[in-house]
C-alpha positions as a LaTeX table, in Angstrom:
\begin{tabular}{lrrr}
\hline
Residue & $x$ (\AA) & $y$ (\AA) & $z$ (\AA) \\
\hline
Met1 & $-48.76$ & $-33.89$ & $-79.08$ \\
Thr2 & $-52.13$ & $-34.81$ & $-80.52$ \\
Tyr3 & $-53.07$ & $-32.79$ & $-83.59$ \\
Pro4 & $-56.69$ & $-31.64$ & $-84.01$ \\
Glu5 & $-58.68$ & $-33.90$ & $-86.35$ \\
Asn6 & $-60.67$ & $-30.99$ & $-87.84$ \\
Leu7 & $-57.55$ & $-29.41$ & $-89.38$ \\
Arg8 & $-55.67$ & $-30.19$ & $-92.60$ \\
Tyr9 & $-51.87$ & $-29.96$ & $-92.62$ \\
Thr10 & $-49.02$ & $-29.12$ & $-95.02$ \\
Lys11 & $-45.51$ & $-30.58$ & $-95.17$ \\
Glu12 & $-44.28$ & $-27.05$ & $-94.33$ \\
His13 & $-46.14$ & $-27.26$ & $-90.97$ \\
Glu14 & $-49.12$ & $-24.99$ & $-91.60$ \\
Trp15 & $-52.71$ & $-25.96$ & $-90.89$ \\
Val16 & $-56.07$ & $-24.89$ & $-92.26$ \\
Ala17 & $-59.55$ & $-25.22$ & $-90.75$ \\
Val18 & $-62.38$ & $-24.74$ & $-93.23$ \\
Asp19 & $-65.79$ & $-23.27$ & $-92.43$ \\
Gly20 & $-67.92$ & $-22.81$ & $-95.54$ \\
Asp21 & $-65.77$ & $-21.00$ & $-98.12$ \\
Thr22 & $-63.29$ & $-19.61$ & $-95.58$ \\
Gly23 & $-60.10$ & $-21.24$ & $-94.35$ \\
Thr24 & $-58.43$ & $-20.21$ & $-91.10$ \\
Val25 & $-54.66$ & $-20.74$ & $-91.37$ \\
Gly26 & $-52.01$ & $-21.16$ & $-88.69$ \\
Ile27 & $-48.73$ & $-22.89$ & $-87.91$ \\
Thr28 & $-48.57$ & $-26.23$ & $-86.13$ \\
Phe29 & $-47.41$ & $-27.05$ & $-82.63$ \\
His30 & $-44.40$ & $-28.76$ & $-84.26$ \\
Ala31 & $-43.47$ & $-25.57$ & $-86.15$ \\
Gln32 & $-43.61$ & $-23.32$ & $-83.10$ \\
Lys33 & $-41.65$ & $-25.88$ & $-81.05$ \\
Glu34 & $-38.89$ & $-26.01$ & $-83.68$ \\
Leu35 & $-38.75$ & $-22.20$ & $-83.91$ \\
Gly36 & $-38.54$ & $-21.58$ & $-80.18$ \\
Asp37 & $-39.64$ & $-18.27$ & $-78.65$ \\
Ile38 & $-41.50$ & $-16.31$ & $-81.34$ \\
Val39 & $-40.85$ & $-12.57$ & $-81.28$ \\
Tyr40 & $-42.39$ & $-11.23$ & $-84.51$ \\
Val41 & $-44.95$ & $-12.24$ & $-87.14$ \\
Asp42 & $-45.13$ & $-10.66$ & $-90.61$ \\
Leu43 & $-48.54$ & $-11.21$ & $-92.24$ \\
Pro44 & $-50.23$ & $-9.93$ & $-95.40$ \\
Lys45 & $-52.95$ & $-7.28$ & $-95.32$ \\
Ala46 & $-56.63$ & $-8.11$ & $-95.79$ \\
Gly47 & $-57.40$ & $-8.09$ & $-99.49$ \\
Ser48 & $-54.08$ & $-9.70$ & $-100.44$ \\
Ala49 & $-54.12$ & $-12.65$ & $-102.83$ \\
Val50 & $-52.36$ & $-15.83$ & $-101.68$ \\
Glu51 & $-51.51$ & $-18.96$ & $-103.62$ \\
Ala52 & $-51.25$ & $-22.52$ & $-102.32$ \\
Gly53 & $-47.63$ & $-23.50$ & $-101.77$ \\
Lys54 & $-46.33$ & $-19.90$ & $-101.98$ \\
Thr55 & $-45.08$ & $-17.79$ & $-99.08$ \\
Phe56 & $-47.36$ & $-15.12$ & $-97.64$ \\
Gly57 & $-45.48$ & $-14.08$ & $-94.54$ \\
Ser58 & $-42.90$ & $-15.05$ & $-91.97$ \\
Val59 & $-42.44$ & $-15.89$ & $-88.32$ \\
Glu60 & $-39.35$ & $-14.68$ & $-86.48$ \\
Ser61 & $-38.02$ & $-16.37$ & $-83.38$ \\
Val62 & $-34.92$ & $-15.88$ & $-81.29$ \\
Lys63 & $-33.37$ & $-18.68$ & $-83.41$ \\
Ala64 & $-34.45$ & $-17.99$ & $-87.00$ \\
Val65 & $-36.87$ & $-16.46$ & $-89.47$ \\
Ser66 & $-39.18$ & $-18.96$ & $-91.15$ \\
Asp67 & $-41.42$ & $-18.42$ & $-94.16$ \\
Ile68 & $-45.13$ & $-19.20$ & $-93.89$ \\
Tyr69 & $-46.65$ & $-21.01$ & $-96.87$ \\
Ser70 & $-50.31$ & $-20.83$ & $-97.76$ \\
Pro71 & $-52.08$ & $-24.20$ & $-97.75$ \\
Val72 & $-54.81$ & $-22.78$ & $-100.04$ \\
Thr73 & $-55.36$ & $-20.25$ & $-102.82$ \\
Gly74 & $-57.64$ & $-17.27$ & $-102.26$ \\
Glu75 & $-57.97$ & $-13.81$ & $-100.77$ \\
Val76 & $-57.02$ & $-12.83$ & $-97.22$ \\
Val77 & $-60.22$ & $-11.60$ & $-95.58$ \\
Glu78 & $-58.94$ & $-11.21$ & $-92.01$ \\
Val79 & $-55.60$ & $-11.01$ & $-90.20$ \\
Asn80 & $-55.21$ & $-11.95$ & $-86.54$ \\
Ser81 & $-54.44$ & $-8.57$ & $-84.93$ \\
Leu82 & $-53.64$ & $-10.30$ & $-81.61$ \\
Leu83 & $-50.28$ & $-11.40$ & $-83.05$ \\
Ala84 & $-49.09$ & $-7.86$ & $-83.85$ \\
Asp85 & $-48.76$ & $-7.06$ & $-80.14$ \\
Ser86 & $-48.38$ & $-10.61$ & $-78.79$ \\
Pro87 & $-46.50$ & $-12.86$ & $-81.24$ \\
Glu88 & $-45.61$ & $-15.17$ & $-78.35$ \\
Lys89 & $-49.24$ & $-16.39$ & $-78.44$ \\
Leu90 & $-48.07$ & $-18.64$ & $-81.30$ \\
Asn91 & $-46.01$ & $-20.57$ & $-78.74$ \\
Glu92 & $-48.95$ & $-20.78$ & $-76.33$ \\
Asp93 & $-51.90$ & $-21.70$ & $-78.58$ \\
Pro94 & $-50.80$ & $-22.45$ & $-82.17$ \\
His95 & $-53.94$ & $-24.44$ & $-83.05$ \\
Gly96 & $-56.37$ & $-22.02$ & $-81.41$ \\
Asp97 & $-56.36$ & $-18.28$ & $-80.68$ \\
Ala98 & $-53.02$ & $-17.77$ & $-82.46$ \\
Trp99 & $-54.32$ & $-18.39$ & $-85.98$ \\
Leu100 & $-52.65$ & $-16.22$ & $-88.62$ \\
Val101 & $-55.10$ & $-15.32$ & $-91.39$ \\
Lys102 & $-58.53$ & $-16.18$ & $-92.76$ \\
Ile103 & $-58.68$ & $-16.83$ & $-96.49$ \\
Lys104 & $-61.71$ & $-16.89$ & $-98.79$ \\
Leu105 & $-61.05$ & $-20.07$ & $-100.78$ \\
Ser106 & $-60.94$ & $-19.80$ & $-104.56$ \\
Asn107 & $-60.18$ & $-23.50$ & $-105.14$ \\
Pro108 & $-61.63$ & $-25.75$ & $-102.39$ \\
Gly109 & $-60.37$ & $-28.82$ & $-104.29$ \\
Glu110 & $-56.86$ & $-28.02$ & $-103.03$ \\
Leu111 & $-57.86$ & $-29.29$ & $-99.59$ \\
Gly112 & $-57.71$ & $-32.85$ & $-100.92$ \\
Gly113 & $-53.95$ & $-32.54$ & $-101.27$ \\
Leu114 & $-53.41$ & $-31.76$ & $-97.58$ \\
Met115 & $-52.77$ & $-34.24$ & $-94.77$ \\
Asn116 & $-55.21$ & $-35.20$ & $-92.04$ \\
Ala117 & $-54.03$ & $-35.36$ & $-88.42$ \\
Gly118 & $-52.99$ & $-39.03$ & $-88.62$ \\
Asp119 & $-51.01$ & $-38.49$ & $-91.82$ \\
Tyr120 & $-49.33$ & $-35.39$ & $-90.39$ \\
Thr121 & $-48.34$ & $-37.21$ & $-87.20$ \\
Ala122 & $-46.89$ & $-40.04$ & $-89.31$ \\
Tyr123 & $-45.08$ & $-37.48$ & $-91.49$ \\
Leu124 & $-43.44$ & $-36.05$ & $-88.36$ \\
Gly125 & $-42.41$ & $-39.55$ & $-87.35$ \\
Glu126 & $-44.06$ & $-39.20$ & $-83.96$ \\
\hline
\end{tabular}
């Protein structure tokens, strides 16, 4: 698997893509592969505050329930409604249409603590 260069990654297997002051957050291909078939996604509502390194939701698969950790601090401005009816999209397109939330960044400096694609791939030992 080649990980997109425009994303930043966490050790908990989330990614963030930043456009201006908004970060789009999702889980990585590695995360969805480890989880297996995803059957439910629990996400915060728009307007919720999230903090870098803290949980903001969960992903449930046929194998397990896994917490989702925010890579950045800020306010949720949009939730991907596609996942409410089709959580399996996370298995099909984890770095694309199956993003989880969009967050208005309150501390853009946090991005410097995240991994780039090369570092993330090395972290996975791939």
